C-alpha positions as CSV (number, residue, x, y, z in Angstrom):
1,M,90.8,136.9,139.4
2,R,88.3,139.7,139.8
3,L,85.4,138.8,142.1
4,L,82.1,140.5,142.4
5,Y,80.9,139.6,146.0
6,F,77.3,140.2,146.9
7,H,76.3,140.1,150.6
8,Q,73.5,142.5,151.7
9,H,74.5,142.3,155.4
10,F,78.3,142.8,155.0
11,A,80.0,144.2,158.2
12,T,83.5,145.0,159.4
13,P,85.0,144.4,162.8
14,R,84.2,148.0,163.6
15,G,80.5,147.1,163.4
16,A,78.4,144.8,165.5
17,S,77.4,142.1,163.1
18,G,78.9,139.0,161.6
19,T,82.3,139.5,159.8
20,R,82.6,136.3,157.7
21,S,82.3,138.1,154.4
22,Y,84.9,140.7,155.5
23,E,87.3,138.1,156.6
24,F,86.9,136.0,153.5
25,A,87.3,139.0,151.2
26,R,90.5,139.9,153.0
27,A,91.7,136.4,152.6
28,L,91.0,136.6,148.8
29,L,93.0,139.8,148.6
30,A,95.9,138.2,150.4
31,R,95.8,135.4,147.8
32,G,96.2,138.0,145.0
33,H,92.6,138.3,143.9
34,E,90.6,141.6,143.3
35,V,87.4,141.9,145.3
36,T,84.4,144.2,145.0
37,V,81.8,143.7,147.7
38,V,78.3,145.0,147.1
39,C,76.2,145.4,150.2
40,G,73.2,147.3,151.7
41,A,73.2,149.8,154.5
42,H,72.5,148.9,158.1
43,R,73.6,150.6,161.3
44,L,75.6,147.7,162.6
45,S,77.9,147.4,159.6
46,G,80.7,149.6,160.8
47,L,81.0,151.2,157.3
48,D,81.6,154.9,156.8
49,L,82.1,155.5,153.0
50,P,81.8,158.6,150.9
51,Y,78.6,159.1,149.0
52,D,78.5,159.3,145.2
53,A,75.2,161.2,144.3
54,A,75.6,160.5,140.6
55,R,75.5,156.7,141.2
56,N,73.4,156.8,144.4
57,W,75.8,154.7,146.3
58,H,78.6,154.8,148.9
59,R,81.9,153.5,147.7
60,G,85.4,153.3,149.1
61,R,88.3,151.0,150.2
62,V,87.9,149.2,153.5
63,D,91.1,147.5,154.5
64,G,91.9,146.9,150.8
65,I,88.4,145.7,149.9
66,D,86.5,147.8,147.2
67,V,83.1,148.2,148.9
68,I,79.9,149.5,147.2
69,S,77.2,150.1,149.8
70,L,73.8,150.7,148.3
71,P,71.6,153.1,150.4
72,L,69.0,150.5,151.2
73,S,68.4,150.3,154.9
74,Y,67.6,147.1,156.7
75,S,66.8,146.4,160.4
76,N,65.8,143.4,162.4
77,H,63.0,145.7,163.8
78,D,61.4,146.1,160.3
79,S,58.2,144.3,159.4
80,L,58.3,141.2,157.2
81,W,57.0,143.3,154.2
82,R,59.5,146.1,154.7
83,R,62.4,143.6,155.0
84,G,61.1,141.8,151.9
85,W,61.0,145.1,150.0
86,S,64.6,145.8,151.0
87,F,65.7,142.4,149.8
88,L,64.0,142.9,146.4
89,C,65.4,146.4,145.9
90,F,68.9,145.2,146.8
91,A,68.6,142.3,144.4
92,A,67.3,144.5,141.6
93,R,70.2,147.0,141.9
94,S,72.6,144.1,142.2
95,V,71.4,142.6,139.0
96,G,72.0,145.9,137.3
97,L,75.6,146.0,138.6
98,T,76.1,142.4,137.5
99,L,75.2,143.5,133.9
100,R,77.5,146.6,133.9
101,L,80.6,145.9,136.0
102,D,83.7,144.1,134.9
103,Y,84.5,140.9,136.8
104,D,85.5,137.2,136.3
105,L,83.2,135.5,138.8
106,V,80.2,136.3,140.9
107,F,79.9,135.1,144.5
108,A,76.6,135.6,146.2
109,S,75.9,135.0,149.8
110,S,72.4,134.6,151.4
111,T,70.5,135.4,153.5
112,P,68.2,136.4,151.9
113,I,67.4,134.0,149.1
114,T,67.0,136.9,146.7
115,A,70.8,137.2,146.8
116,V,70.8,134.5,144.2
117,L,69.4,136.8,141.5
118,P,72.7,138.7,140.6
119,G,74.3,135.3,140.4
120,L,71.7,134.0,138.0
121,A,72.0,137.2,135.9
122,A,75.8,136.7,135.7
123,K,75.4,133.1,134.7
124,W,72.5,133.3,132.3
125,L,73.0,136.7,130.7
126,R,76.8,137.1,130.7
127,G,78.0,133.5,130.8
128,K,80.1,134.2,134.0
129,P,80.7,131.6,136.6
130,F,78.7,131.8,139.8
131,V,79.3,130.4,143.3
132,F,76.4,130.5,145.7
133,E,76.8,130.5,149.5
134,V,73.8,129.3,151.5
135,R,73.5,130.5,155.1
136,D,69.9,129.3,155.6
137,L,67.5,127.0,153.8
138,W,64.7,128.9,152.1
139,P,61.7,128.4,152.2
140,E,62.1,125.8,154.9
141,L,63.2,128.3,157.6
142,P,60.6,131.0,156.8
143,R,57.9,128.3,156.7
144,A,59.0,127.0,160.1
145,L,58.9,130.6,161.5
146,G,55.3,131.0,160.4
147,V,55.3,132.4,156.8
148,R,52.2,130.9,155.1
149,N,51.7,133.0,152.0
150,P,51.9,130.4,149.1
151,F,53.2,132.9,146.6
152,I,56.1,134.0,148.8
153,L,57.0,130.4,149.7
154,G,56.7,129.3,146.1
155,G,58.9,132.2,144.9
156,M,61.5,131.3,147.5
157,S,61.4,127.6,146.5
158,L,61.9,128.5,142.8
159,L,64.8,130.8,143.5
160,E,66.4,128.1,145.7
161,F,66.0,125.5,143.0
162,L,67.4,127.7,140.3
163,G,70.3,128.8,142.4
164,Y,71.4,125.3,143.3
165,R,71.0,124.1,139.7
166,S,72.7,127.1,138.1
167,A,75.7,127.7,140.4
168,D,79.1,126.3,139.5
169,A,79.5,125.4,143.1
170,C,77.6,125.8,146.4
171,I,78.9,126.4,149.9
172,G,76.7,125.4,152.9
173,L,77.3,126.6,156.4
174,S,76.1,123.5,158.3
175,P,75.4,119.8,157.7
176,G,71.7,120.3,157.3
177,I,72.2,123.1,154.8
178,V,74.5,120.9,152.7
179,E,71.9,118.1,152.8
180,G,69.2,120.5,151.7
181,I,71.2,121.7,148.8
182,R,72.1,118.2,147.8
183,H,68.4,117.2,147.9
184,R,67.4,119.9,145.3
185,S,70.5,120.0,143.1
186,S,71.9,117.8,140.5
187,S,74.0,114.8,141.5
188,A,77.0,116.4,139.7
189,Q,76.8,119.7,141.7
190,K,79.9,120.5,143.8
191,I,78.8,121.2,147.4
192,V,81.2,122.1,150.2
193,M,80.6,122.8,153.8
194,V,82.4,125.8,155.1
195,P,80.8,126.7,158.5
196,N,81.1,130.0,160.3
197,G,84.5,130.1,162.1
198,C,86.4,131.4,165.1
199,D,88.3,134.6,165.2
200,L,91.0,133.2,167.4
201,E,92.7,136.5,168.2
202,T,89.7,138.9,168.6
203,F,88.1,136.4,171.0
204,H,91.3,135.1,172.7
205,P,90.9,133.9,176.3
206,R,93.9,136.1,177.3
207,K,91.5,139.1,177.0
208,R,89.6,137.8,180.0
209,R,89.1,140.5,182.7
210,P,86.6,141.5,185.4
211,L,83.4,142.6,183.7
212,A,82.5,146.2,184.4
213,L,78.9,146.1,183.4
214,P,76.1,147.9,185.3
215,G,74.1,145.5,187.5
216,L,76.9,143.0,188.1
217,A,78.5,142.4,191.5
218,P,81.8,140.7,192.4
219,G,81.3,137.0,192.5
220,D,78.4,136.9,190.1
221,F,78.3,134.0,187.6
222,V,77.7,135.8,184.2
223,A,76.0,133.8,181.5
224,G,75.9,135.8,178.2
225,F,73.8,135.9,175.1
226,T,75.5,137.9,172.3
227,G,73.7,138.3,169.0
228,A,70.4,139.0,167.3
229,H,67.3,139.3,169.5
230,G,64.8,138.2,166.9
231,P,61.8,135.9,166.7
232,A,64.0,133.0,165.7
233,N,66.1,133.2,168.8
234,G,63.4,132.2,171.2
235,L,64.7,134.4,174.1
236,D,61.5,133.8,176.1
237,A,63.3,130.6,177.1
238,L,65.9,132.6,178.9
239,L,63.2,134.5,180.8
240,A,61.8,131.2,181.9
241,V,65.3,130.2,183.2
242,A,65.5,133.5,185.0
243,R,62.2,132.8,186.7
244,E,63.4,129.4,187.8
245,L,66.6,130.8,189.2
246,R,64.6,133.4,191.1
247,R,62.3,130.7,192.4
248,R,65.4,128.9,193.8
249,G,66.6,132.1,195.5
250,D,69.7,132.2,193.3
251,Q,71.0,135.8,193.2
252,R,74.4,134.9,191.9
253,V,73.7,133.7,188.3
254,K,73.1,136.7,186.0
255,L,71.8,136.5,182.4
256,V,73.4,139.2,180.2
257,F,71.8,140.0,176.8
258,I,74.1,141.9,174.4
259,G,72.7,142.8,170.9
260,D,69.6,144.1,169.2
261,G,66.6,142.9,167.3
262,K,62.9,143.0,166.9
263,E,62.3,141.2,170.2
264,K,64.7,143.1,172.3
265,E,62.3,145.8,173.6
266,R,59.6,143.3,174.4
267,I,61.9,140.9,176.2
268,A,63.5,143.7,178.2
269,A,60.1,145.2,179.1
270,Q,58.8,141.8,180.2
271,A,61.8,141.1,182.4
272,K,61.4,144.6,184.0
273,A,57.7,144.1,184.6
274,E,58.3,140.8,186.3
275,G,61.1,142.1,188.4
276,L,63.7,139.7,186.9
277,T,66.7,141.6,188.2
278,N,68.9,138.7,187.1
279,C,68.4,139.7,183.5
280,L,70.6,142.6,182.2
281,F,70.3,144.1,178.8
282,F,72.9,146.0,176.8
283,A,73.2,147.6,173.4
284,P,75.2,145.9,170.5
285,V,79.0,146.1,170.8
286,A,81.5,146.3,168.0
287,K,83.3,143.0,167.3
288,E,86.6,144.5,168.3
289,E,85.2,145.2,171.8
290,L,83.0,142.2,172.0
291,G,85.9,139.8,172.0
292,G,87.1,140.9,175.4
293,I,83.6,140.9,176.8
294,T,82.9,137.4,175.5
295,A,86.1,136.1,176.9
296,S,85.2,137.5,180.3
297,L,81.8,135.7,180.5
298,D,81.5,132.6,182.6
299,C,79.6,130.8,179.9
300,G,77.9,131.5,176.6
301,L,74.2,131.0,175.9
302,M,73.1,129.2,172.7
303,V,69.3,129.4,172.4
304,L,66.9,129.1,169.5
305,R,63.3,128.4,169.1
306,D,62.5,124.7,169.2
307,L,62.1,124.1,165.4
308,P,63.5,121.0,163.7
309,A,64.7,123.3,160.8
310,F,67.3,124.8,163.2
311,Y,68.7,121.5,164.5
312,R,71.2,120.9,161.6
313,G,70.4,124.0,159.5
314,T,72.1,126.8,161.4
315,S,75.7,127.9,161.9
316,P,75.4,130.8,164.5
317,N,78.3,133.3,164.8
318,K,77.9,133.5,168.6
319,F,78.6,129.8,169.1
320,F,82.0,130.1,167.4
321,D,82.7,133.3,169.3
322,Y,82.0,131.5,172.6
323,I,84.3,128.6,171.9
324,A,87.1,130.9,170.5
325,A,86.9,132.8,173.8
326,G,87.4,129.6,175.7
327,I,84.1,129.6,177.7
328,P,81.7,126.7,178.1
329,V,78.4,126.8,176.1
330,V,75.0,126.0,177.4
331,N,72.8,125.0,174.5
332,N,69.0,124.4,174.4
333,Y,68.2,122.8,171.1
334,P,69.3,119.4,169.5
335,G,71.4,119.1,166.4
336,W,75.0,119.2,165.3
337,L,76.1,121.9,167.7
338,A,74.6,120.2,170.7
339,E,76.3,116.9,169.6
340,M,79.6,118.7,169.3
341,I,79.3,120.4,172.7
342,T,78.6,117.0,174.3
343,E,81.2,115.0,172.4
344,N,84.0,117.5,173.2
345,Q,82.8,118.3,176.7
346,A,82.8,122.0,175.8
347,G,79.6,122.8,177.7
348,I,76.2,121.4,178.5
349,A,73.4,120.6,176.1
350,V,69.9,120.6,177.6
351,A,66.5,119.7,176.2
352,P,64.3,122.4,174.6
353,A,61.7,124.2,176.7
354,D,63.2,122.8,179.9
355,P,64.1,125.8,182.2
356,V,64.7,123.5,185.1
357,A,67.4,121.6,183.3
358,F,68.8,124.9,181.9
359,A,69.0,126.4,185.4
360,D,70.6,123.2,186.7
361,A,73.3,123.5,184.1
362,L,74.1,127.1,185.0
363,Q,74.2,126.4,188.7
364,R,76.3,123.4,188.1
365,L,78.9,125.5,186.3
366,A,78.7,128.2,188.9
367,A,79.3,125.8,191.7
368,A,82.3,124.1,190.0
369,P,85.0,126.5,188.9
370,A,87.3,123.5,187.8
371,L,84.5,122.1,185.6
372,K,83.9,125.5,184.1
373,A,87.6,125.9,183.4
374,S,87.9,122.4,181.9
375,M,85.0,122.9,179.6
376,G,86.2,126.3,178.5
377,A,89.6,124.9,177.7
378,N,88.0,122.1,175.7
379,A,85.9,124.7,173.8
380,R,89.1,126.6,172.9
381,V,90.8,123.4,171.7
382,L,87.7,122.6,169.5
383,A,87.9,126.1,168.1
384,E,91.6,125.9,167.2
385,A,91.4,122.3,165.8
386,H,88.4,122.6,163.6
387,F,87.1,126.2,163.2
388,A,90.0,128.5,162.8
389,R,88.8,131.3,160.5
390,A,92.1,131.3,158.5
391,D,91.7,127.6,157.8
392,L,88.1,127.9,156.7
393,A,89.0,130.9,154.6
394,A,91.5,128.8,152.8
395,E,88.9,126.1,152.1
396,F,86.5,128.8,150.8
397,I,89.2,130.2,148.5
398,N,90.0,126.6,147.2
399,V,86.3,126.3,146.1
400,I,86.5,129.7,144.3
401,E,89.7,128.9,142.6
402,A,88.6,125.5,141.4
403,V,85.8,127.1,139.3
404,P,86.9,127.6,135.6
405,V,86.7,131.2,134.6
């Protein structure tokens, strides 16, 4: 089968972003399918492809995957309007490719919701099957984050409805996303949950080693946040935790921030202005290197803004990296991940907006190496039993292959 795979934010392990699409495309190749990935351009992708001026794209083979990278930049630092324009331009060019290229099936992965447009074009204008992967619920999530423009929200809602109703199958990344799709699709729609998964080798606990990061001292307890530093992440909560630790006179627990995003500069500047020396900030790291760093942390930090839309409607890469690395997770928002952490004793879930409880959790782990080790081991067992990337890729491919072409 020839698949045309649209994901604007595609990245390889040589980049510093999520690699789900790369891993799944590789799994499709291993199963004997042909895959052309169409993506945009962002500095964390890890792509370095030759430029074709005649077609105004970068194209080449990446570990066997045929990749077309459209020169449409995107950054977490961009304004809402600039990001929206990037989304629309990518969708418009993707629709054009859908109408011109040869393929058997289109697979489109959001975010953003405009990713659905090439799938709709394939289905409506060429009669090709279309599978839609939903990473976030739109417009529910943008509305929760403060978007109020009725035309933007209405457009998102329409695209969501058309995508769910037109797709031959839908894949949701979390229980809440699956519920949201089911709420707005037909009763006959095939909907499968395939969450983000664990790269059990890249993030293997055997890569654990003393962390050689500036600002750390021997004996420090290092709690790490690895991922996007955007408005949705609610990183002010960690500054509140740092203040509470300082108030207690705790100089051992360090909060390490690795990644980039619109809020990174502001958060780092605020920590510096307040003299929060227990907060250390570092640039994004390629996935290949991040595995060893994550395995060497004492615990992983799972924080998001306290919005009900996040409770069951997210599937963050960093959570699965933490448990693959065999480190306990401290989580500050309710929902399916908090429930899983608690049920499997893979870390500690605390209430939102409670820096005292969060600081208590970190100090509890720092004071009890056996507890930390036990919870980390439980996290790794959870990763291997339920979230191995290879197993989830097989489930994903089963959905694709079940669609008549």
